[in-house]
N, C-alpha and C positions, 0 to 999 in steps of 0.2 A: 206286432201289438202296441207294440210302445212308438211305432214309426206314425198310429196315426193321433194320438195324444195334438206332437207339439202341434200338425196340424188345428188341429180343434180352435186350438189359443187366438191363429190371425183372425176365421175369421165365427171370431166368441166378437177382438177386441175392432172386426171393424162393423162389429151389428151394432152393440156398442154406442159406436160416432154416429152411422148414421142417425140410430135409431137417439142422439142423445139431445140435449139442447137446444136454440136454434142462436142460441148468441154464438155456441161454442162454434161454431154452423160458418158463422157468418162474421164471424174471424179471418175464421182457418181457409174464407173465399180471399182476404189477403188484397182484399180494395185499399186504397192508394188514397189517402184526404186528398179537400181537391185545397188549390187556393189562389186571391185573387188580388191580384191588389189595386184597389177603387182610388186613393190620392194619394197627397204629400203639401203638411203645413205645418208654418213654424209656430210653435205658441211660446212662451214666458223667453223674452229672449231681449237679452241683457248685451252691455259692449263687448263683455267677455265671454260671454257666455247661450245659449238659444238649446228648446229641445226640436227636436224633427218629428212630426207623427206620423207616419207611416200606417196610411188604414189601409185593413187587409181583408179583405172578405173570406174564413173559412169550413170547409164544409167537411165535417165529421161523417164517414157511412157508419161508425161503428154502434154497438149499445151500449158499450161506453167512453165517458166522458173524453178527454182525450187533450193530451198535456203538452203545450206552446211551451217549447226551451227556450229557446234561444235566436235571437235571428242575426246576418251578416247581412249589411249595406254597403253598398258603393252605388254614387252622384259624380256625373259628370253632366258637361257643357258642351255638346259639339264633341273634339279629341281634348276635349278637359278636362280630367277627372276632378272634383276638389274634396272628398266625401269615403270619408271609408272607413270603415268599422263594423264595430257585432254593439253585443246587446245583449247581458242576458231578461230572461221572458216569465213572469209566474202568470199564469193563467188560467181556462180553459175554455175545451168548445162544447156545451153538450154535449151526449150522445148521439148520435142520428137527429141534427141539426147544422144552421149553420146560423154563424155572429161572424157581424161584424164585430174587429178590434184596433185599436188605435194603437202603435208599438213605438215605446215616444224613445227616442234615436235620442242625448247628451250629444250637443257638439262647441263647438269654439268659438261663436260665429261672428268675432274680426277676423282669428289664423283662416278663415273657409273666405270671407270675404277677400282678403289676401292671393289665398287662393286661384281667384276669377282675374283675377288680376287687370285690375280696371274700374270691371265692371262694380257700380254704384247700388247702393241701395236704396228700394226706390224703381229698380229697373225690371219685367217681367221678362223672363231666360227659358231660354228651351230648358228638359234637361233628359237625362235618362238616369231610371234607377234600375239596380237591378239589383235583389234581397236575396239571401236563400235562410226559408224559415225553416228551424225543424223542433218535427216533433218526436212525441214518445208512444207508438202503435201498438197495440193488443197483439197481430203477429209479427210484424214485421221488425218490433223494434225505432232506434235513431232510427229518424230516417230525413235528411232536406230538401223542401219541396224551392223549388228556381221559380223569382217571381220575376218578372219584367215590365216595365207602364215607359213611357214614355209619354211627359208633361209639355205643362208653361210651369211654372210658378216665377211669383215679385217677393221680393226681397223686403223682408219689411226692413226703415228710411231709421232713418237717429230719431226721428218725434215720437216711436213712437218705442222707446227707447227706456226709458223711466227718467230725468235730467238724478234723478241722487244719487243713479246710475257713472253718471262719466266723474258727477263730481266727488267721488270717491277715488274712483282713479286713478282724477289727478291728483288730490291732495295723496293720495300712496306713494306718490313718483317723488 
């Protein structure tokens, strides 16, 4: 008779999970979120720094918010890799929705121009971007989503940079 009792426990557990709330069942499907990079642009450009915005569309299949934790990024033009780094993120994607987010990366603009080897501001260059977006999923824990995009970007010109920044750099030397 005792052998029957342990066999009942798994049956009851399976019945409970099968009849459980829809949210638990959806999480247990272990769906992965989706993401795609839609654009790249410079903002807040100064001689010594700039912010590069990676525009990304993230799809959250879960019935709970999806935290975006961090991103790793790399940019190259042809065979010349000129930028790489990582940034922490503090944003979320609402439950069961798609959200367009601009993920910022702070860079040293002058060093980037030097790394491009003679390419001048104002020139349009081809780029290949590779991102890894780390998210915290309810069913799988922390996962990374690899993203790639090829495109063209215009390097901001010196006239786009505040003249005060140039004067301050000259004064400090």
